[in-house]
C-alpha positions as CSV (number, residue, x, y, z in Angstrom):
1,X,-9.1,2.2,-19.4
2,X,-8.8,5.9,-20.5
3,X,-8.5,8.6,-18.0
4,X,-7.9,12.4,-18.1
5,X,-5.3,12.1,-15.2
6,X,-1.6,11.8,-15.6
7,X,-1.2,9.0,-13.0
8,X,-3.7,6.1,-13.2
9,X,-1.8,3.1,-11.8
10,X,-4.7,2.4,-9.4
11,X,-7.0,1.5,-12.3
12,X,-5.0,-1.7,-12.7
13,X,-4.8,-2.5,-9.0
14,X,-8.6,-2.0,-8.6
15,X,-9.2,-4.6,-11.3
16,X,-10.4,-8.2,-11.0
17,X,-7.2,-9.4,-12.7
18,X,-5.0,-7.8,-10.0
19,X,-7.2,-9.1,-7.3
20,X,-6.6,-12.6,-8.6
21,X,-3.0,-12.2,-7.4
22,X,-4.3,-12.3,-3.9
23,X,-6.7,-15.2,-4.2
24,X,-6.6,-18.5,-2.3
25,X,-4.9,-19.1,1.0
26,X,-1.6,-17.5,0.0
27,X,-3.3,-14.4,-1.1
28,X,-5.3,-14.3,2.1
29,X,-2.0,-14.7,4.0
30,X,-0.4,-11.8,2.2
31,X,-3.4,-9.5,2.9
32,X,-3.6,-10.6,6.6
33,X,0.1,-9.8,7.1
34,X,-0.4,-6.4,5.4
35,X,-3.3,-5.6,7.7
36,X,-1.6,-6.9,10.8
37,X,1.5,-4.7,10.2
38,X,-0.5,-1.7,9.4
39,X,-2.5,-1.9,12.6
40,X,0.8,-2.5,14.5
41,X,2.1,0.7,13.1
42,X,-1.1,2.6,13.9
43,X,-2.0,1.5,17.5
44,X,-4.0,4.8,17.9
45,X,-6.3,4.0,15.0
46,X,-9.8,3.8,16.6
47,X,-13.5,3.8,15.5
48,X,-14.4,7.2,14.2
49,X,-10.9,8.0,12.9
50,X,-10.9,9.6,9.4
51,X,-8.9,7.7,6.9
52,X,-8.1,8.6,3.3
53,X,-7.1,5.6,1.1
54,X,-5.5,7.0,-2.0
55,X,-5.8,4.6,-4.9
56,X,-7.5,2.1,-2.6
57,X,-10.0,0.7,-5.1
58,X,-8.3,-2.7,-4.6
59,X,-10.3,-2.8,-1.3
60,X,-7.4,-4.5,0.5
61,X,-7.5,-2.1,3.4
62,X,-10.6,0.1,2.9
63,X,-12.8,-2.8,3.7
64,X,-11.3,-4.0,7.0
65,X,-10.8,-0.4,8.2
66,X,-14.4,0.5,7.5
67,X,-15.5,-2.7,9.2
68,X,-13.5,-1.5,12.3
69,X,-15.5,1.7,12.4
70,X,-13.1,4.1,10.7
71,X,-14.6,6.8,8.5
72,X,-13.0,5.8,5.2
73,X,-12.7,7.8,2.0
74,X,-11.3,6.2,-1.1
75,X,-10.0,7.9,-4.2
76,X,-9.6,6.4,-7.7
77,X,-8.5,7.6,-11.1
78,X,-11.6,6.3,-12.8
79,X,-15.2,5.4,-11.8
80,X,-14.3,1.7,-12.3
81,X,-12.0,1.9,-9.2
82,X,-15.2,1.8,-7.1
83,X,-16.5,-1.6,-8.3
84,X,-14.6,-3.8,-5.9
85,X,-15.5,-1.6,-2.9
86,X,-19.2,-1.7,-3.9
87,X,-19.1,-5.5,-4.0
88,X,-17.8,-5.7,-0.5
89,X,-19.2,-2.8,1.5
90,X,-22.6,-1.2,1.9
91,X,-22.9,2.2,0.2
92,X,-23.0,4.1,3.6
93,X,-19.8,2.5,4.9
94,X,-17.4,4.6,2.9
95,X,-17.0,7.6,0.6
96,X,-15.6,7.3,-2.9
97,X,-14.3,10.0,-5.1
98,X,-12.9,9.9,-8.6
99,X,-10.1,12.4,-8.8
100,X,-6.5,13.3,-9.7
101,X,-4.2,11.7,-7.1
102,X,-1.6,14.4,-7.8
103,X,-4.2,17.2,-7.0
104,X,-6.4,15.7,-4.3
105,X,-9.7,17.7,-3.9
106,X,-9.3,18.0,-0.1
107,X,-8.1,20.8,2.1
108,X,-4.9,20.6,4.1
109,X,-5.0,18.3,7.1
110,X,-8.4,16.9,6.1
111,X,-7.9,13.4,7.4
112,X,-6.3,11.9,10.5
113,X,-4.6,9.2,8.6
114,X,-3.7,8.9,4.9
115,X,-2.7,5.6,3.4
116,X,-1.6,4.6,-0.1
117,X,-0.8,0.9,-0.8
118,X,0.0,-0.9,-4.0
119,X,0.5,2.6,-5.6
120,X,3.8,4.5,-5.1
121,X,6.1,2.1,-7.1
122,X,3.8,2.4,-10.1
123,X,3.6,6.2,-10.1
124,X,6.1,8.1,-12.3
125,X,5.6,11.4,-10.4
126,X,5.9,9.7,-7.0
127,X,7.5,12.8,-5.2
128,X,4.4,14.8,-6.1
129,X,2.2,12.0,-4.9
130,X,4.0,11.9,-1.5
131,X,3.7,15.7,-1.2
132,X,-0.1,15.4,-1.7
133,X,-0.4,12.6,0.8
134,X,1.5,14.7,3.4
135,X,-0.6,17.8,2.6
136,X,-4.0,16.3,3.4
137,X,-2.9,14.3,6.5
138,X,-3.5,15.9,9.9
139,X,-1.4,13.3,11.7
140,X,0.1,10.4,9.8
141,X,0.8,9.0,6.4
142,X,1.4,5.2,5.8
143,X,2.5,3.8,2.4
144,X,4.1,0.6,1.2
145,X,6.9,0.4,-1.3
146,X,9.4,-2.2,-2.6
147,X,12.8,-1.7,-1.0
148,X,16.0,-1.7,-3.0
149,X,17.8,-3.5,-0.1
150,X,16.0,-6.8,-0.7
151,X,15.5,-9.7,-3.1
152,X,13.7,-7.1,-5.3
153,X,17.1,-6.1,-6.6
154,X,16.8,-9.3,-8.7
155,X,13.5,-8.2,-10.2
156,X,15.0,-6.4,-13.2
157,X,17.4,-9.3,-13.8
158,X,14.8,-12.0,-13.5
159,X,11.6,-10.2,-14.6
160,X,11.0,-12.5,-17.6
161,X,11.2,-15.6,-15.3
162,X,8.9,-13.9,-12.8
163,X,6.4,-13.0,-15.5
164,X,6.4,-16.7,-16.7
165,X,5.8,-17.9,-13.1
166,X,3.2,-15.4,-12.1
167,X,1.6,-14.5,-15.4
168,X,0.1,-11.1,-14.5
169,X,3.0,-9.4,-12.8
170,X,4.2,-6.0,-13.9
171,X,7.3,-3.8,-13.5
172,X,7.7,-1.4,-10.6
173,X,10.1,1.1,-9.2
174,X,12.5,0.3,-6.3
175,X,13.4,2.8,-3.6
176,X,15.9,3.0,-0.8
177,X,14.7,3.8,2.7
178,X,16.7,7.1,2.8
179,X,15.2,8.1,-0.6
180,X,11.6,7.8,0.5
181,X,12.1,9.2,4.0
182,X,14.0,12.2,2.8
183,X,11.2,13.0,0.3
184,X,8.7,12.9,3.0
185,X,10.9,15.1,5.2
186,X,10.8,17.8,2.5
187,X,7.0,17.9,3.1
188,X,7.2,18.2,6.9
189,X,6.9,14.5,7.8
190,X,9.1,13.0,10.5
191,X,9.6,10.1,12.8
192,X,9.8,7.2,10.3
193,X,8.7,3.7,11.5
194,X,9.2,0.8,9.2
195,X,7.7,-2.7,9.0
196,X,9.1,-4.9,6.3
197,X,6.5,-7.6,5.3
198,X,8.5,-10.5,3.9
199,X,12.0,-11.7,3.5
200,X,11.3,-14.3,0.8
201,X,10.0,-13.3,-2.6
202,X,6.2,-13.3,-2.9
203,X,6.5,-15.4,-6.1
204,X,8.2,-18.1,-4.0
205,X,5.3,-18.2,-1.5
206,X,2.8,-18.4,-4.4
207,X,4.6,-21.4,-5.8
208,X,4.9,-23.1,-2.3
209,X,1.1,-22.9,-2.1
210,X,0.9,-23.3,1.7
211,X,0.1,-20.4,3.9
212,X,1.1,-22.5,7.0
213,X,4.5,-23.1,5.5
214,X,4.9,-19.5,4.4
215,X,4.0,-18.2,7.8
216,X,6.5,-20.6,9.4
217,X,9.3,-19.5,7.1
218,X,8.6,-15.8,7.4
219,X,8.2,-16.0,11.2
220,X,11.6,-17.7,11.4
221,X,13.1,-14.9,9.2
222,X,11.5,-12.2,11.2
223,X,12.8,-13.7,14.5
224,X,16.3,-13.9,13.1
225,X,16.2,-10.1,12.4
226,X,16.8,-10.7,8.7
227,X,13.4,-9.4,7.7
228,X,14.0,-6.1,9.4
229,X,17.2,-5.7,7.5
230,X,16.3,-7.0,4.1
231,X,12.5,-7.5,3.9
232,X,10.1,-6.0,1.4
233,X,7.6,-4.6,0.7
234,X,8.1,-2.1,3.5
235,X,5.2,-0.4,5.2
236,X,6.3,3.0,6.3
237,X,4.7,5.4,8.8
238,X,5.6,9.1,8.8
239,X,4.1,11.6,11.2
240,X,3.3,15.3,10.6
241,X,6.0,17.5,12.3
242,X,4.7,19.5,15.3
243,X,5.4,22.8,13.6
244,X,3.5,21.9,10.4
C-alpha cells in the first residue's frame, strides 16, 4: 500500500492478515488481556473522555473504548486503515482521520488520553512519534512495546523458526524500560507505570491452542512476580508533568 508519509507501519496492523493473528480463542485471550491491563492502568477513564488512538486501525482498542462511551478519534496512514473500524462500529461512534503520525493535525493537549498500540516497535522514527503522542495529550499517554528484558531477546536468534511457526510474523524493535521512559521524559512525561502482559512467548500460546491453559500458566507466572520482571509486551502509562 503506497502512502505519502514516512512512517506507515499501521497500514499492516490494520489489515485482515494482521487481524488473523488474533483470531480464535487464543487471539481473544490476547486481546482481552491487553484491554484488562489498559483499563487497570487507566482507572479514571470514563464515558465522555477524549481518546486519540494513533495507528489504531487494527480496532483492538478503539472498538471497546467507544463501546464504553469514550469519544474516540483514530488516525491512520492510509484510508484503508479505517476499514476494520467501519466493520465493527457505527459511523457516529468514532472519528477517523488519515494523517502523518509524525505530524499529527491536532493542537497541543487536544485529548485527555493518547494511546498507540502495535505501533512503536515498527516505527523507525520512534522518538519523534513519542514526542507527538506527548504533545497532543492533555493528561496521559499509553503505549505498548516489546521489552529487551524478556524472551524477546531470542527473537533475532530464532526469527526464522518463529516465522515458520507463525507464518505472518514480522521483525520489530526491542527497547529497554529506561530507554522508553527517558525518551518520554524529554517531552515532559513523568510517573511511569508498567504492566507487562505475558511471560511466555505469544507463539507458544498460539501453539498450545488453549486459552484456559494459557491463562492458567500466565496467572501463575504473574503471581510469582516473574511477569513483572521479565514480561513482554509492556503496556506503559506516562503522565503529563504538572508544569507542562
